C-alpha positions in Angstrom: -0.3 11.6 3.9 2.0 13.2 6.4 -0.7 14.3 8.8 -0.1 15.6 12.3 -0.4 12.9 14.9 -4.0 11.8 15.1 -5.9 8.6 15.8 -8.6 6.7 13.9 -12.0 6.0 15.6 -10.5 2.6 16.6 -7.5 4.2 18.3 -4.9 3.5 15.7 -2.3 6.0 14.5 -4.1 7.7 11.6 -1.8 6.9 8.7 -1.0 3.3 9.7 -4.7 2.6 10.5 -6.1 4.2 7.3 -3.4 3.2 4.8 -2.7 -0.3 6.1 -4.9 -1.8 8.8 -8.2 -0.8 7.2 -7.3 -2.4 3.9 -5.9 -5.5 5.6 -9.2 -6.0 7.4 -11.3 -5.3 4.4 -9.4 -7.7 2.2 -9.8 -10.5 4.9 -13.5 -9.9 5.0 -14.1 -10.1 1.2 -11.5 -12.8 0.3 -14.2 -15.5 0.2 -16.2 -13.5 -2.4 -13.1 -13.0 -4.5 -12.5 -16.7 -4.5 -15.8 -17.3 -6.2 -14.7 -15.3 -9.3 -12.2 -16.2 -12.0 -9.0 -14.1 -12.1 -9.9 -11.9 -9.2 -7.3 -9.5 -8.0 -6.5 -7.5 -4.9 -4.7 -4.3 -5.9 -2.9 -2.6 -3.0 -2.0 1.1 -3.7 1.5 1.8 -2.3 3.9 4.7 -2.9 7.5 5.5 -3.8 7.6 6.7 -0.2 7.8 3.0 0.9 11.5 3.3 0.2 12.2 5.5 3.2 9.7 3.5 5.4 10.6 1.2 8.3 8.2 -0.9 10.4 8.7 0.2 14.0 7.0 -2.7 15.7 7.8 -1.1 19.1 6.1 2.2 18.1 3.4 1.6 15.5 1.1 4.1 17.3 3.7 6.8 17.3 3.3 7.1 21.1 7.0 7.4 22.0 7.9 9.6 19.1 6.1 10.8 16.0 7.5 12.0 12.7 4.8 12.7 10.1 6.7 11.6 7.0 8.3 8.6 8.7 4.8 7.4 9.7 3.6 7.9 6.1 6.6 5.9 4.8 5.9 3.1 7.3 2.3 2.9 6.2 3.3 2.6 2.6 6.0 0.0 3.3 3.3 -1.9 5.2 1.1 -1.8 2.0 3.8 -3.5 0.0 4.8 -6.0 2.7 1.1 -7.0 2.9 0.6 -7.2 -0.9 3.6 -9.5 -1.4 2.8 -11.6 1.7 -0.8 -12.0 0.5 0.5 -13.2 -2.8 2.7 -15.8 -1.2 -0.2 -17.1 1.0 -2.6 -17.2 -1.9 -0.2 -19.2 -3.9 0.4 -21.6 -1.0 -3.3 -22.1 -0.6 -3.7 -23.0 -4.3 -5.8 -19.9 -4.9 -6.6 -18.4 -8.3 -6.9 -14.9 -6.7 -3.9 -12.6 -7.4 -2.4 -10.0 -5.2 -0.7 -7.1 -7.0 0.4 -3.6 -6.0 0.8 -0.3 -7.7 1.9 3.3 -7.1 0.9 6.4 -9.1 4.3 8.1 -9.1 4.2 11.9 -8.4 0.6 12.9 -9.4 -0.9 16.2 -8.7 -4.0 15.4 -6.6 -5.7 16.6 -3.5 -3.4 14.4 -1.4 -0.9 17.1 -1.3 -3.4 19.5 0.3 -5.6 17.2 2.5 -3.0 16.0 5.0 0.3 17.8 5.2 0.7 21.0 7.1 0.3 24.4 5.5 4.1 24.8 5.2 4.4 21.4 3.4 1.5 22.4 1.2 3.2 25.6 0.1 6.5 23.8 -0.6 4.6 21.5 -2.9 3.0 24.2 -5.1 5.9 24.5 -7.5 6.7 20.8 -7.9 3.0 20.0 -8.3 2.8 22.5 -11.2 6.0 21.8 -13.0 7.1 18.2 -12.1 4.0 16.2 -11.2 2.0 14.3 -13.8 -1.8 14.5 -14.0 -4.1 12.5 -11.8 -5.3 10.7 -14.9 -1.7 9.5 -15.6 -1.3 8.6 -11.9 -4.3 6.3 -12.1 -2.9 4.2 -14.9 -0.6 2.0 -12.8 -3.5 1.1 -10.6 -5.7 0.3 -13.6 -2.8 -1.7 -15.1 -2.4 -3.8 -11.9 -6.1 -4.5 -11.8 -7.0 -5.1 -15.4 -4.0 -5.8 -17.6 -4.2 -9.4 -19.0 -1.4 -11.7 -17.9 -0.3 -9.8 -14.8 1.1 -12.3 -12.3 0.5 -12.2 -8.6 3.2 -10.3 -6.7 3.6 -7.7 -9.5 4.3 -4.2 -8.5 3.4 -1.5 -11.1 4.6 2.1 -11.4 5.4 4.8 -14.0 8.2 4.1 -16.4 9.9 7.5 -16.2 12.9 8.7 -14.2 12.7 7.6 -10.5 9.2 6.2 -11.3 7.8 9.7 -10.9 6.0 10.1 -14.3 5.1 8.0 -17.3 3.2 5.0 -18.4 2.7 1.9 -16.3 5.2 -0.9 -16.2 6.3 -3.6 -13.6 8.8 -2.1 -11.2 10.9 -3.4 -8.3 9.9 -2.9 -4.7 12.7 -2.1 -2.1 14.6 -4.8 -0.3 12.7 -3.9 2.9 9.4 -4.6 1.1 10.6 -8.1 0.1 11.6 -9.0 3.7 9.5 -12.1 4.3 10.2 -12.3 8.0 9.1 -8.8 8.6 6.0 -9.4 6.4 5.0 -12.5 8.4 5.4 -10.6 11.7 3.4 -7.6 10.3 0.6 -10.0 9.2 0.4 -11.5 12.7 0.4 -8.1 14.3 -2.2 -6.8 11.9 -4.5 -9.7 12.7 -4.2 -9.0 16.4 -4.7 -5.3 16.1 -7.8 -5.6 13.8 -9.2 -8.8 15.3 -9.7 -10.0 11.7 -8.2 -13.2 10.4 -7.7 -14.5 6.9 -9.2 -18.0 6.0 -7.2 -18.6 2.8 -7.1 -22.4 3.1 -10.9 -22.6 3.3 -11.4 -20.0 0.6 -9.3 -22.0 -1.8 -11.2 -25.3 -1.4 
């Protein structure tokens, strides 16, 4: 989260590569195995930060300009675009596998210390102590999206408190940008080209 500009071993911008491309490729590689199980689910972990994200197709690597928090928001928006597009494609393929998404709200974890700069880390000390919820509470939306009976594909889960920062899990609404199907389709195609991994949903659903 909000790391200085770095690259993955494959040459991708660190946040986009780690938060989106890696999970995109992994899901494509295991989708056949999921199809062999009843009520399998793919749970993509997004963030409230997706709301300030924008997919900069002309600058996915941050080569022309790089803003740490904008890059993080982009990667989290990509998570939701992927989760919702995967759900649409699974449904079109007649698949039983569901794609859901969740975010933990504001949970006090090592995330606030592992990536941001020292200045950002210091600025987060007081909010982490007085406003954030525990890591255990932050895990509940992800568990809900993965295990709650009756959850439909395309469901996005987050805390039920003010601004989805704290509380118990419930279905919440993604931003309009996350529901943009044209951007989602383009991101899917770009992600396949960047990773060299393609989904075979039609075959998996046979």
